[in-house]
SEMIMAR-937302 format. One record per residue (C-alpha): residue number from 1; x, y, z. Coordinates in pm, whole numbers. Each point is the difference from the previous one (the first is absolute). Layout:
BEGIN
- k	u	v	w
- NUM	X	Y	Z
...
This chain:
BEGIN
- k	u	v	w
- 1	5933	10350	19250
- 2	-196	198	-254
- 3	176	251	-224
- 4	-180	261	-205
- 5	152	185	-291
- 6	-184	311	-114
- 7	77	277	-245
- 8	-192	317	-70
- 9	145	-7	-352
- 10	-155	-342	-61
- 11	-336	109	144
- 12	-68	250	-279
- 13	27	-26	-376
- 14	326	131	-144
- 15	-77	348	-145
- 16	270	-56	-263
- 17	-208	-283	-149
- 18	-281	238	-104
- 19	255	245	-141
- 20	179	-278	-187
- 21	-321	-116	-166
- 22	-44	342	-170
- 23	292	-60	-237
- 24	61	-220	-303
- 25	304	-98	-203
- 26	55	242	-293
- 27	-213	261	175
- 28	131	358	2
- 29	-23	191	329
- 30	121	317	168
- 31	181	9	332
- 32	270	166	208
- 33	358	-120	46
- 34	25	-102	367
- 35	343	-165	17
- 36	311	-40	-217
- 37	193	-327	1
- 38	351	-1	-144
- 39	225	-303	-30
- 40	322	85	-186
- 41	83	-368	-50
- 42	-333	-103	-155
- 43	-182	246	-223
- 44	-312	-218	-2
- 45	-36	62	375
- 46	12	380	-41
- 47	-321	192	-43
- 48	-271	195	172
- 49	-293	-101	215
- 50	-311	178	-124
- 51	-284	52	248
- 52	-330	-74	-165
- 53	-328	-12	193
- 54	109	-183	315
- 55	275	-216	-146
- 56	350	49	-146
- 57	113	-121	-340
- 58	372	-53	-69
- 59	91	160	-334
- 60	316	-9	-204
- 61	141	335	-100
- 62	-77	134	-346
- 63	298	28	-235
- 64	4	378	-13
- 65	-20	113	366
- 66	-24	-114	360
- 67	-283	135	216
- 68	32	156	345
- 69	-209	-72	309
- 70	-323	199	-28
- 71	-8	10	-381
- 72	-334	-81	-161
- 73	39	-283	-252
- 74	-203	-200	-248
- 75	74	-373	3
- 76	-104	-317	-178
- 77	-40	-307	222
- 78	200	-281	-162
- 79	-53	-270	261
- 80	-184	-95	316
- 81	27	-279	255
- 82	-338	-41	168
- 83	138	-229	271
- 84	261	248	127
- 85	-190	312	-115
- 86	306	130	-181
- 87	-19	205	-318
- 88	267	114	-239
- 89	-4	225	-299
- 90	171	261	-212
- 91	-6	377	24
- 92	-137	162	-315
- 93	-2	368	96
- 94	144	214	281
- 95	-149	328	116
- 96	250	159	246
- 97	-136	96	340
- 98	-85	364	49
- 99	173	190	277
């Protein structure tokens, strides 16, 4: 018996890889809050996912205010894992979404 295993995902380069390569640690970028994560038991797990150009960056909340989904923010990337393509950072400025 012959078994084939095929995946369309594996046939093409991951588009997130190209997006990921645009960013550097300590770089300052603008993006939009795409998701809020809140864990009342662990403050370090609470924050916002910021959509950059094709990839999300998990950011801790600033001390003064929590953003809402759709807010435009300025962030600094504080870390990156190239193997998992995960980024994390800190929100520097929040510009509330316009209605």
